[in-house]
Each structure stands twice: as structure tokens, then as C-alpha cells.
C-alpha positions in Angstrom: 0.1 -10.8 -32.8 1.0 -12.5 -29.5 4.3 -10.6 -29.2 2.5 -7.3 -29.4 0.2 -8.3 -26.6 3.2 -9.4 -24.5 5.0 -6.2 -25.2 1.9 -4.1 -24.2 1.6 -6.1 -21.0 5.3 -5.7 -20.2 5.0 -2.0 -20.8 2.0 -1.7 -18.6 3.7 -3.6 -15.8 6.8 -1.3 -16.0 4.5 1.7 -15.7 2.8 0.2 -12.6 6.2 -0.5 -11.1 7.3 3.1 -11.7 4.0 4.4 -10.2 4.4 2.1 -7.1 7.9 3.5 -6.5 6.8 7.1 -6.8 3.4 7.0 -5.1 2.5 7.7 -1.5 3.2 5.0 1.1 0.9 3.9 3.9 1.3 2.7 7.4 -1.5 1.1 9.4 -1.4 1.3 13.2 -3.5 -0.1 16.0 -3.0 2.4 18.8 0.8 2.8 18.9 1.5 -0.6 17.3 2.5 -0.8 13.6 0.5 -3.5 11.9 1.7 -2.8 8.4 4.1 -0.3 6.9 5.4 1.0 3.6 2.4 -0.2 1.7 1.4 0.8 -1.8 -2.1 2.1 -2.3 -3.3 -1.3 -3.5 -1.6 -3.1 -0.6 -3.2 -0.6 1.8 -6.7 -1.3 0.4 -6.1 -5.0 0.7 -5.0 -4.8 4.3 -7.9 -2.5 5.3 -10.3 -4.9 3.7 -8.7 -7.8 5.6 -9.1 -5.9 8.9 -12.7 -5.0 8.2 -13.6 -8.6 7.4 -11.8 -9.7 10.6 -13.8 -7.1 12.6 -17.1 -8.3 11.2 -16.2 -12.0 11.9 -14.6 -11.6 15.4 -15.4 -8.1 16.6 -11.7 -7.1 16.6 -9.8 -5.0 15.8 -12.1 -2.1 16.7 -12.1 0.4 13.8 -11.8 3.3 16.3 -8.4 1.9 17.2 -7.1 1.8 13.6 -5.2 4.8 12.2 -3.3 5.4 8.9 -0.2 7.3 8.4 0.4 8.5 4.9 3.9 9.3 3.8 3.9 11.5 0.7 5.9 10.5 -2.3 8.3 13.4 -1.9 9.0 12.6 1.7 9.3 8.9 0.9 11.8 9.6 -2.0 13.9 11.8 0.3 14.1 9.0 2.9 15.1 6.5 0.2 18.0 8.8 -1.0 19.3 9.4 2.5 19.5 5.6 3.4 
């Protein structure tokens, strides 16, 4: 029974890894300065949450200064092949 659970977990992990390599990538900027780049969707959500908590605790960074650049999966894959 345990080996079946481990196999299912490993299979799910591999699917998530494949999804992460093929999904859109995100870059978070404050003005022209790159704060974070090449983030998966989950990493992006985590960083945006961190920035929002920081804003409510300190008043900075101002949300109007934060922008997101989304690199589509096809563009990202082309860049990976040309490197």
C-alpha cells in the first residue's frame, strides 16, 4: 500500500515539474528595477504576497510602482532553445 502512495506522489511531482517548465514565467519590477525574474506562477503569487505584507507593515513598496511582465510559455521555450 505504501509503495502505491509513493508512486502516485512521485508521478504527481513529475507532472508539476513538467508544468513548471512549460508554463508562463513572471518578472516583478519596481519602476525599472527587476525585483524577481523567471518565476513560476506559484513563486509569483508568493512574492506578490510578500510585497503586499511588506507594504501594509512599512508603507513600501507602493503598489502603484510595482509591475509584472509575463513571458508566455512559447516565448520562454524559444529563449531556452536559443541559449
